[in-house]
KETI-795783 format. One record per residue (C-alpha): x, y, z; residue in one letter. Coordinates in steps of 0.02 Angstrom, whole numbers, padded with zeros to 5 digits, always signed. Last residue first. Example, Ala and Ser with C-alpha at 12.3 -4.5 7.8 and 13.67 -1.06 7.14 Angstrom:
% KETI-795783
+00684-00053+00357S
+00615-00225+00390A
END
This chain:
% KETI-795783
+00376+00488+01269D
+00316+00604+01142A
+00247+00735+01265P
+00074+00807+01212R
+00069+00999+01241T
+00120+01036+01056E
-00024+00925+01000L
-00144+01044+01085W
-00067+01191+00978T
-00081+01085+00817R
-00267+01049+00853I
-00292+01236+00878S
-00205+01273+00718W
-00329+01158+00634L
-00483+01240+00713A
-00426+01414+00670E
-00383+01364+00497Q
-00564+01305+00476S
-00612+01124+00462L
-00687+01033+00312F
-00583+01078+00160D
-00434+01108+00279A
-00447+00924+00320M
-00388+00872+00146K
-00435+00687+00182P
-00311+00564+00263M
-00264+00390+00199Y
-00354+00430+00027P
-00328+00276-00087V
-00242+00313-00260G
-00088+00207-00208N
-00064+00308-00053R
-00151+00470-00033V
-00129+00604+00107A
-00208+00764+00139G
-00161+00928+00047N
-00216+01068+00172V
-00202+00963+00332V
-00036+00886+00272R
+00048+01047+00214Y
-00005+01144+00362A
+00059+01007+00477F
+00230+00991+00382W
+00259+01186+00398E
+00201+01188+00576D
+00328+01059+00619G
+00472+01155+00551E
+00403+01314+00615M
+00412+01258+00804G
+00417+01088+00872A
+00448+00947+00762E
+00303+00823+00744L
+00330+00673+00858E
+00164+00702+00954R
+00078+00671+00791L
+00110+00488+00787D
+00095+00443+00601P
-00052+00336+00554A
-00071+00139+00570I
+00055+00123+00715G
-00060+00134+00866G
-00031+00320+00871S
-00034+00406+01048I
-00118+00565+01010A
-00222+00566+01166E
-00328+00435+01078L
-00246+00375+00920G
-00195+00447+00747H
-00326+00360+00649C
-00485+00379+00757R
-00413+00508+00863A
-00410+00637+00718C
-00587+00719+00706N
-00683+00715+00870Q
-00536+00695+00978T
-00418+00813+00888Y
-00562+00953+00895A
-00580+00924+01081S
-00396+00935+01117E
-00382+01079+01001G
-00521+01187+01081I
-00438+01168+01247K
-00260+01209+01183I
-00337+01348+01087A
-00416+01421+01245L
-00243+01404+01335E
-00142+01492+01194N
+00037+01421+01212G
+00059+01425+01017R
-00102+01504+00940Y
-00023+01582+00789P
+00056+01419+00717N
+00168+01473+00582E
+00152+01475+00392E
-00021+01553+00403L
-00150+01493+00266W
-00244+01625+00174E
-00429+01625+00222E
-00432+01742+00373G
-00352+01701+00548L
-00496+01744+00669P
-00433+01777+00846D
-00501+01635+00953L
-00648+01662+01076G
-00775+01557+00969A
-00678+01412+00890T
-00824+01291+00887D
-00764+01145+00784V
-00873+01046+00659S
-00855+00860+00642Q
-00763+00781+00500P
-00867+00669+00382T
-00803+00502+00365V
-00799+00397+00198D
-00647+00288+00225G
-00481+00347+00303H
-00392+00194+00223A
-00341+00036+00324W
-00527-00016+00349V
-00574+00026+00180Q
-00445-00092+00096G
-00501-00225+00218A
-00673-00207+00153L
-00622-00247-00025A
-00524-00395+00032L
-00664-00465+00126A
-00785-00442-00018A
-00665-00543-00129A
-00652-00680+00004A
-00843-00691+00013L
-00859-00699-00169M
-00729-00835-00178G
-00817-00924-00035M
-00976-00924-00134S
-00904-00975-00292A
-00822-01127-00195S
-00986-01166-00112V
-01078-01160-00279R
-00945-01270-00367K
-00958-01398-00219K
-01150-01413-00245M
END
């Protein structure tokens, strides 16, 4: 009887460890579509700089898109709980745009585990630049 309990506990511990890896990773989550109607179309080739900076419609779309697709890992209102980077701390202007575009196009993988999917595979450039536009309205302090 003791061997069965020990074996069961061992299997339970192994399952818990496997599940813990998925909790910290992005997991199998499908990004939600974003309605970008009203924004100027940007085409297929990624722009180097945010074309919507200061655009009120992009800010509104970006807030909704962030809440639906990014808040789970990066925090509500873009206030990170420490697991994922605090996106309010991205540099302003071209430097921050460059990092943002690189990350949404390439995603993030640590030790073979996807921590952020290649969001550009799921969301349009318009949706992603809208998110960046909204993030720029969020104070880091």
